[in-house]
N, C-alpha and C positions, 0 to 999 in steps of 0.2 A: 479113227482118232480112239486112241486107249481113254480108259475111264479117269485117268489122272490128268491127261490133257483137256478133257472134257471138263472135268472139275474146275480147273486154272479158268478155262474161257468162261464158264458158268459163272464165277466168283468176279471175275473181271469186269463182264459185262453188266452183271447187276451194280456194281460199286459206280461205273461209270453213269448208269442210267439214273441213280438215285443222288449224285454228290455232283456231277458236271452239267450246268444249264447255260444256255444263251448269255445269261444274267451274270456267270462267272467270268473271272476275268483273267486270272492267273493261275497256273494248275502244276504242280510239281510231277513229273514223271518218274517213277522209280526204276530198279534195273532189274535182271533176272526174267526169267523164262515167262512167269506169268504175267509180266508188265507188257508183255508183246500184245496179249490179246486186250489189254487196256488200249493201246493206241490203237488196234485194230475196230474196237467197237466206237473210238472217237471218229476215224476216219469213215464209219459207217454213218455217222451224223454231220452234213455239211454245216448246220447252224453252230458247230463248234470249232470251223477251221479259223475263225478270226479271234480266238482266245490266245493267249501268250503261254508257251510251255516251258517250263524250267527242267532241265534235265539232270539225273544224279551221276550220270558215267557217260563214257563215251559210246556205250550201246544204247543208252536212250537218246543221246544227243542225234544219232545215226538214224533211230527210228523216227524222231520228230522231223528231223531234214528230209528222209526219205519220203515222209506220209504228206510233206509239202505244208505242214503245220508252222506257224509261227514260232521260231527258238527265240527264249529271252534267257538271262542269266541271273543268279543271285545276287550279283551287284546291282544290277538294273531294277530288281523287283525284291529287294528284302523282304517283302510281305506277302504270302501266297495264300491263296482261297482255300485249296484244297491240294494235298498231296495223295498221291494213289501208289503203292509200292506192296512189293510181295514181303516174305518173311521165309526163314529159315523153320523156325520154330516160335508158337505163340503159347503163352500160359492163358489161364481164365482170366487174370487180371489184364491181359493184353499187354505184357512186356514181350519182347520179342529176342530172338537170337537173330541178327543179319549179317552178312558180311560174307555168306558162302560164295559169293560174287567177287568178294574183294574190292566191293564200293562203299565200305559202311561210313566212311567219311562224309563224303559229299551227300549219301544218303543222308545222314544225321543233321546236318543244314539244312537240306531241304525240308526234313520233317518237322523241325524245331521252327523252321521260320512259317509253316503253315497253320492257317486258322483251324484247318481241321486235317488231321492224319489218319487214312484208311488203310488197312491191308487187306491184300486179296490173295489167297492161297488155296490148296486143294488140301482135302482132309487129312493126310497124313502129316500135316504142320500142327496139327491141333494137340495140345498136351496141358497136363494137369499141371506140373512146373517145369521150368526150364533144364534142360540137360538130360531129360529121359527119352524125348524121342530123336531129338538132334546129338549124336554123340560123336561129331567131327569136332566139336569144341568150340568155344566162344573166340570166334577173329580179333583178333587185336593188331592193328595196323601200327609198325613200328619204324620210327627212321632206322636206316639199314646200318650204320655204323653201332647204333646202340643196340642191335637184336640179342648180342651174346650176356649183354647187360641185363637188359629185361627178361630173357629166360632165366637167369640166375634170381633176380629178384621173385618172380613168380613162385618160385619153389619156396623161397625164403621169408618172405614178408608179408606175405597175404595172412587172412584170418582161415582161410581154407585153402589147402594145397593143390594143386591140379594133379589129377589121376597121371595125364601126360601132356606135354607141350611138345608141338613141334612146328619148324619152321617151314610153311608151305611151300612145295617145289613146284614146279612149273611142268606141264605135261607137253609141250611143243616145242618147247626151249630147255637148252640146259641151264641148271641152277634155279634161284627161288622164283615165285610169282612176285612180280612187280606191279604195283598198283597204278592208278591214272596219276597219281600223285608223287610217284617213285620211290616210294616205300615198300617195305617187307610185310610179310603177313605171319604172325605166330598163332595157331590153334591151339588153344588150351582148354582140355577136356576137364570138367570139375565134377562128374556127373550130375545128381541131381542139385540143382541152385534154389536154397532155400531163401534168400536175399538176394536179387538178382540187382536192386538197386545199390547196396552195400559194397558188392563186388564189383560193381561197374565203380564207383567212386575211389575203391581201393587201386585198382587196375590204372585208373585214370592218372593216378598222382604217382605211378611211377615214372621217373626220368628218362625220356627215349619213345614212351607211348604216344601216338598221333590221335589214335580214337580206338574206341573200342565196339564192338558189335552187338552192345545191350543195348536197347531202347526201352526205357523205362517210363511210364507215365504219359505217353505220346499220344497213343492211338485211341481215338474215340471208338472205333470200330472195326470188326473183321468178319470178311464174308471168306466162308470155307464152301468150296464145290464141293459135293457129296458123290459118292460112285452111283447113286441110283437118281441122280439128275437133278436133286434138290440143291439149295444153298443154305448152308448153315451160319446164322448170324449170331455173333458174340458182342456184346456191348461194353463198355467201360463202366463197371461197378463202384 
């Protein structure tokens, strides 16, 4: 196992051990490669099998079902005890860029519904300011018919202009990536983001925008697996 994968595993295991107990009732399961280790750790603990698990994507739904865990929905359980999810980049205030896997809408719903939102990632995801380490851009989920208008608005109506905006294209199919909600994704790279909450609010106001992959003021703790086998923990300031 590479040092990066080992880091993801360490962070995920530590978060599960510290945040999920037999007394927990409802748990949100995020999306992405690190979350695989979250479910792996849960399955190592039989005392956690009776809990309700809420997915944030088709991927995490499969992880829950294939693990024999109890699947729930946000409609059934609008209040979640804890949600554990990965991130593409995390700043020192625990603001995050998420959506590299195109699941940001459901991830944000489940994060906002949680009493406690926790991030698990490897050491590469740590950053002083968003946009410095993750340079693929802020993922913006858009209604397909509106994507040209949103692309234009990003260039001309925001307080900061993106360096580059691209419609995310699929790898194993012709055409763009289509989210679990049937939408497209625009990746807008702004460089270093000084005011992520303000940028989030500005983009969210654009007609046609479904959700923005900026998660501001939601996380209370982030676990980063380090190359040396330790776990670095950041808490909300």
